[in-house]
Steps between C-alpha positions, in 0.01 A plus 500: 500500500836481678465486878757691707542631855462864399162443337373343822658764725331808646703822504485748788639845428684682779557874469781506759480869589141452621504143629654504850756724669730312739733779615269793571604738222152507341608300193427133437809282468641150460487444877126569486455243223696243703267567797194419290615191309290272721194715425560457125566128528179464704306681229620234258673698224793349310703769328585835661563782253693789651478843341855637459730479802816616321700812579301800378458875560124426507378747244245234401501287816781270396414463132796732438798278578849636567663163583343175382718282723452667837210537743330835563646636825152580637399136451803330654806323364604191308531287814135576581403422141667160527330436837164590343559278196594207724187559713281505190646173372480334842124564497455343158456832318702655219626854428457702181703820465397809303716549192502865388715524189314729261663782694735564790537791739686805375717446810622161372873520421424397139298817447742720694773386261271513196433871557869585466495508121488308172839335551421350840485116490160516674352754257302240305356342813220760463317670214643841413414737214653836407167629378180405679309245285121492476330615822395198706304516826642354820281271713553739789411823319693732272729392218705182480810680368707695751784740419811431707715814539817309590475285189348757267257243359155353565441160661184286492298421814157342452442545875658752739787717376699325773431168321698514173420216261775245442616441144431133431643537150841496672608136560711613799183620675334166441801310636502722812131414556552126455800501734291679764217247458744211549628669817153474658420159353821362648385628840194279460218730392224317315414741220441854382203724446614724214399863517360653173697239307318563165667845487866394483519503118455854362368613164811696406330704227311676786150501345261787547237443771157636587527637855121477537497119489753371750388131503553490123851645540585230754388215274619628162815694587643412841424125516570211262806655336684347201770304690305420815460125447859463392604659832265283707620181332860601561419570867344156532807331350770697676350564845197285576529163325733325750268569795160356602341840542201691367449832326201734488508795265306813583342557160327837452436560133491130408167408336368142513596433139868547588487312832642169379801677349601561861377186676447231238690193624686452173626862507731453801452855627282561808292254702207737550398864477275735691253632241341840550177513300277518809733748671423775250121453481434797729766726342400754239731600210683735739627212711472411868334816631258532209219309671268278297233247592568129462242226450500130573451398138827667396675363811398142418589560138864560589539161670308320224714658231827407669387144567406456134816666368746291705321166467707205625829661398546793739444607861421817691504619857160624616494816712229746604720752683864568582729786610410702189121483523216559748396236753297225335201518738469877446537477124315185397293432812300698756720627783201628700208282608628193314875527557540149641264333253652669197857441623420129523329501159810656344719243675301223330546668163872558551566141605285318245576653160758323285838648591728536800324727752682797652367625835606851602591557864200599712238355267475200732380727781272715281700824493340788308592817315588806708393863464787690663395855595771703322719466192792545745414156643568328167837351407450354152705676234235453229232654724715796605611571142137492381407748775785740411413482131127559561576793731725662239229462237228639729296177486234393750703374798191385692410267215858375481502432875190282461677312222808455723279355775357256247798411279823618667778248560530591868164326556694173499807633678367595842651279772363153569252520786629236742291593805307786661795648691669828403598512131312171451790305651705571187766704681596633842598831337280805560449540126534232230636597157139535382191532717308191610145465369281637782269195481766278661320463837225307317706339221817327615671161501451436872124549463467266200717232661268504802188455283443146363299612194730791409641589158841358603362153574293516181821555300665219696216262416504599131875443481451148636216434253719614211762244601236232554324559168759549225207548261502858636855528366508310173136445407320648202309825555166612358282797590137385536314817604407622152698821571265599781564859621515402870582128510839343426435125463744252351594136511840331525533136402738221407515122539524540879190709559256775405441819701252786471579849630228760563600856594243778548676832435206709624257568781218357288368156594541263206240227479610300197831314487617343173633146492372184669248533786703590808313238705672235287849632576722510809561843651878537546521851644292819526551844648177509703480300825164349401421381148166563332482310177223702338702811422824694540482784751696827480867427422443131562737244349474122496703214353344163418648167394301280269484151648 
């Protein structure tokens, strides 16, 4: 297997709006990121991924871009960006930008021109039809075709109606994208995370879809289109090849069997993808707010399947939460009595599976989901659209509110809890752009930094171990728990070493551990302060090295 810096790196995702406000307007900004670079360097992460910081009207919190080569006014300016980039590099870290090119904002000048009629030179930058094709659902509710009165035609938007899809069939669009990518690469950025990149090639015969099975629509209609790999290979040649940078594709709708088409080394497309199999385990056919139970067997199955499918040829980035999903400790762990133990257990999992780990901001201090008291406190477009739609249909709003508390995207978007002062030290404003989680007096960065055995220092130690033991990066992987319903046990090994990982995903004490007798191995790290070798306690996790 080829060894590279980006396989050995650990990504840390910053959602700038919620990270740190430096000027007191209630909105996180580049100045706030600059303030906290020492904190991130001390944690030990390598590659900072910033959610979009480009100029945007913020219909979807910056994922609707109106100018790809300027900085969002609320976040700062280009001089601050360059100061931040220099500060990141000075501390031995790298910067990965968010590339959002499936769609733009409807306020981008391309779309404003495109609307003016069939003869406009920008008309074919977007996807227009005189008659509405087959009805397709938008990710954010309603239909994906919107009638534009000025233009007299329908345009496609797989997300918000203020996010029209770009027409990648048009070579001029592709050249515009590559030129924009080179603009940032020439400034010194170290790579791109590519938003919903499997969607850029459309099935232009507009197939009929079953609205009752949204995950199937995503995989079979929206993702993996006919010219996708041609476009990705062209992007690699024309924009990325001259630079020593990395790419991560967000890959909803990509099944394991297709993974190496994106990331196989010989393909010259992407370096790695975020796969989503585990992220839909607790979604019913109706999508995010159609709650379903998940079980550990299916969860483990996702990682096993991807490992097997990619083999030695391809690579993934491992993530357990991000800006689009609930907090990892609330979703996969126990955010009550065992919050610290389960947060540490999940940190071990995240940092020891084969792939480049991606830590989401706040996970290192054990931040949890939030149950805001009123729908008026929520800011996420998807959540608000679902509420409006349910209200119009007379559906059970109490049930929906419970689902929002469990699955809504704003769970991950509340401000970082820096300390126990007003607004968690995130801002000096009276009100931040979204409310702070009320548990901030107990859960905050200042508290964990003052506690030697805190979640933060556990992450720090794991990050050092991952650099010390490259077996955790490149080694083979094998699940050894016999598909136990509560235990996730696996080994990683290569010519440099052999490690055994035991993770108890329950409150049940587990008395039998597969593998060699633990007394014959060296304990590397565990999430309980004292280690009892006879059994695994509730949410206990231990890592051994065979000597």
